N, C-alpha and C positions, 0 to 999 in steps of 0.2 A: 368296405371303402365307399365313400359317397361319390355320386356321379360327377359333381363339380371338381372333386379332388383328382379323379382320373383324367378329366378334361385338362386340368392344369398340368398334369404330368405329360400328357401328349403335347401340349403347347411348348413345354420346356424342351422336349426332345426335338421338336421342329426348330425351335430357336437356337438350339445348340449347334445347328449347322452353320451359324454365323461365326463360330469360333475357329480361328486359324491356329494351326500348330506351327511354331517356329522351328525350322530344321537347321542344324549347324551347317555353315558354309556360306560362301559369297560367290554367286554365279549370275550369269546374265540370261540363261535359258535352260529349261529342263524339259525333257520328254521321257516317256516310258516305252519300252519295247515288250513284245510278247515273250521274249526270252528270259524275263524275270529281272530286268535291270532298269534303273533310272539313269539317263545319260544327261550330262550337263556341260555347258561351256562357261569357262571363267578365265578371263584374261587370255583369250584365244587358245586355251588349253582344253582338251577333252577329258572329262571325268566320268566315272560310272560308280553306281552305288547299288548293291544288291537289295532287292525288294523283300520285305517292306523297309524302305530306306529311312534310317535314323540319323543320317549325316556322315556315314562312313564313306566319303568320297575318295576314290582312288584315281590319280591322274594316269592317263594312258600315253604310252610312247607313240608319238606321231611326228613324222618328219615334215613339219609344216605348220602354218598358222591356221587355226580353225576359224571358219567364217560362220557356218550354220550347220544345223543338224535337223533331220526329219526321220520319220519312222512309219512303217506299216508292219509287215512281218519281218522286214529287214531294217537295218540301220543305214542311213545315208549321211555321209559327212562331206561337206564342202570345205575345201581348204586350198591354200596357196603354198607353193614351193617351187620357185622358178617356173611359174605358170599356175593355172587354176585347174584343180582336179576334183573329181567326185569319187569317193570311195564308198562301196556298198558292202556291208557285212550281212551275209545271208544265213548267219548262225553256224556256218561251216568254214567259210573262207572270206577274205577280203578281195574285192575286185576293184581295180583302179581304172577310172574312165577320164581321159583328158578333156578339157574344154578348150578348143582351139579357135573359137570364134573371136571376132573383134569386139569384145565387150568384157566388162569386169563383173562377174556374178557376185552377188552379196547374199542371196537367200535361195533356199530350195524348198520345194513342196512336193507332195506325193499324192496322186489320185489313183484310181483303179488301173488306168492304162498308161499314165505318163509320169515322168519325173520332170517337174517344172523348175527352171532356173530364172532368177530375176536379177537384172543389173540395171543398166540404163534402158534395156529392152527386155522383152519376155521371150523365153526359149522353152521348148519342150523336147523331151527325149523319150521315145517309146520304150516301154518296159520290155525286157528286164534291163535295158540300158547298155548292154555289152557292145552294141554297134558303135556307140559314141556319136551317133548321127543326130546332133542337136539341130532342131528346126526353129527358125525365127518365126514368131507369131506377131502379126501386125495388131497393134492396139493403140488407137489414137486418143483414148481416154487418159485422164490423169489419175486413174485408180491403180493403187499398188496392191498386189496380192499380199495378204497377211496370213492366210491359212488355206487348207484344202481338205475336202472329204473324199470319199470314193468317187463321187460323181459330180463334184462341183468345186469351184474356186470362190474364195471370199476375199473381199478387199475393202479398202478405205480410200476415199479420194482426198484431195488437198484441203477440203473444207471439213473433213471429219465425218462424212456421211458413209453409210454402210451399203455395200453392193455385193451382188452374187451373179455368177455365170456358170455355164456348164464346164465340164472338165477339159473340153477342147477350146473353149473361148470363142466358139463360132457363133453362139447366140447373142453375143454382146452382154454388157453388164445391166442388171436389173436392180433398181433401188429397193432397199429394205427400209421403209419409212417408220417402222415400229421403234427403231432406235432413235432416241431423242437427244442424247448427249453428243459431244464432239469426240469422236472415236480416234484413238491412236492405233487400234488393232481390232480385228474381227475374227473370232475363232469359230469355225463351223465343222470341226471334226466330229462332233456328236449331233449333227443335224438330225431331227428338227430343233434340238437345243442349240441355240446360238448365243455366243458370249461376246459382247462388245466391251472393249477396254477403253476407259477414259483416263485422264490424268489423276483422278481421285477415287474411282470405284469401278465396278464391273456391272454391266447391264446384261441380265440373262433374259432371253426372249424365247418363248415356245409359241410358235405362230405369231399372233398379234398381241399376246399377253406377255408383259415384261415386268420384271422385278429387279431391284438393285441388290447386289452382293457387296457389302462393305469391304473395301480394300484400300490400303494406305499407299498411294503413289505407285501403282503397279507399273512395271516396265515390260513384263512378258508373262503370258499365261499359257498353259496347255491343259487339255482335258484328256484323261486316260480312258481306255475302254471300260474301266471299272468306275467311271464317273468321279475320279479324284481330280481336283484342281491343283496344279502346281503353279506357284506365283513367285516371281522375283520382283523386288521392290527397290525404289530409291532410298527407302528408309529401312535401316537394319534394326532388328530386335536384339535381344540379349545374346542370341546364338548366331545371328547373321541375317542376310536379306532374303532367305528362302522360307516360303510358307506353303503349307498344304492343308487341304480340308476336303471332306467328302461332300459331294453335291447331291447325294441321295439320302432321304430320311431313313432312320433305323426302322425299316418296315416291320420286322418281326415284333419289336417291342411295341410299336404303335398298334399293330393288329391285336396283340394280346390285351392291351389296355382297352381297345375298342370293343373286344368281345366281353370284357368285364362290364363295360358300360351297357352293352346290349342285355346282359344278364340282369342288371339292376332294373332296366326298363321293363323287361318281361315280368320280373317279380312284382314290380309296382303295378303293372297291368292286372296280374293275377289277383293281387291283394285287393285292388279296386273292384274287380268283378265279384270276388267273394263277398266283400263288404256290401256291394249292391244287391247281390242275391239274398243275403241275410236280411237286409232291410226290407226287401220285397216280401220275403217269407213272413216276417213279423207283421207287416202291414196287412197281408192277407188273413193271418190268424186273428188280428184285431177286428177286421171286417166281419169274419165269420162269427166271432164272439158277439159282436153287436147284433148280427142277424138273429142268432140263437136267443139272445136276451131281449129281442124285439126293440133294440135301441135304434133310434134314428141317427144315421151318420150326420154329423154337423159340418164336416169339412170336405165332404165328397162332392165333386162337381158332377154334372149330368153324365159325362162320358164314363166316369168311374162307376156311377150307379148302374148304367146300362151294362157295363162290363160285368159287374157282380151279378146282375139279373141273368145275363147270358150264361155265366158260369153255373148259376143255380139250375137253370133249365137243362143244361148239359148234364149236370150231376143227377137230376131227377130221371132223365132218359137212361143214363147209365145204370141207375138202380133198377128201373123197370127191366132192362135187358138182363141184369144179373138175376132178379127174382124169377123171371120167365124161364131163363136157361136152367136154373136149379130145379124149378118145378117140372120142366119137360124131362130133364135127366132122371128125376125120381120116378116119374110116371113110366118111363121106358123100363127102368130097372124093376119096378113092381110088376109091370106087365109080364116080363120074362119069369119072375119068381113065382107069381100066383097063377098066371094064365097059360104059361108055356106048356105045362103038362096036360092041360085040358084041351086047348085049341091047336096045339102043335104048330105047324108052319103058319097058321093064320096069325100067330103072335107077331110075325115079321110085318105083316100088313098093318096091324094095329100100331106098331112102332113107327112105320112110315107115315101113317096118318097123323100121329102125334108130332112128328118132325115137320110135316106140312103145316099143321096148325101153329107150330112154333114160329116158322118163318113168316106166316101171315101176320101173327101178332107183332113181330119185330117190324115188319113193313108198315103196319098201321101206326105203330108208335113213332117210327121215324118220319112219317109223313103227316104227323099231327092229327090222326083220326081218333086218337084216344086221349 
């Protein structure tokens, strides 16, 4: 397979992330919990759907009007029924916590240490929340909380600008200038991946780098721990107003294609090197042929002529070394064969003298004395 074809396939996989899957149902908000369910609100009724959710939403018996939901390892449900209550499902039992303050809560958010409630004012309840001790938090800004992560709150002001603060709201709000659109919501549950929702699309920012995710009139989005985006929209598809998509590329497939590309690159490099070596070999053979036939190279430059001369000098020296080594070896062998029985141990001294003479000859040749 060609390199360009593999590159096209990788681009297709990356671009396929832009495709939304329409899920049956009509809801206003969807979240996921670690217990293996997607939870949704529709017409103030609570629904759940076993993951992977294909639209099999089951309404839940709840004595009240559902206002909002949030999740970490537990599920949090804000509802009204002759008062405002928060119900927490810890995967074992439901715990009911009343809200008795002089405010009407509309939204809830969950950080590492607090359950946040938002009405006309902002309230926080220390986890696990069973005390019911809601604390009023002073905030003179016009920023409304729209999401929370373990350590931070995220919000949007009346002009659609994005803001962030710590989970206690003691540090005040800090502007996030990388978002350029007029936001209706800011989702920071997967920080440092931040998602700003406008009336026409979604802005995803990682640090200061931002890209657009095409979405048709989104009304609410949530990001799951597995990087799945749930979206509800003002515009319904064939199956309803619920859409989902993965926000991570299919890494395994992309890595496989990239390895195939690397293989092609390495093979090309090897083929190029082999071709280059063959060309150099034939060129050297041609130069030797011309030297043997006493032909004058017509296309060699000065450097090439010098290189050939240096090679010839080195070859001549190597031939001298070879001849002398063979001669010395033969003399030593003949010394022991013919003189060993006559001179006895004196033969060893003769061999040593031959070796000394050998090394002197090599030294003189190597230093240009011969």
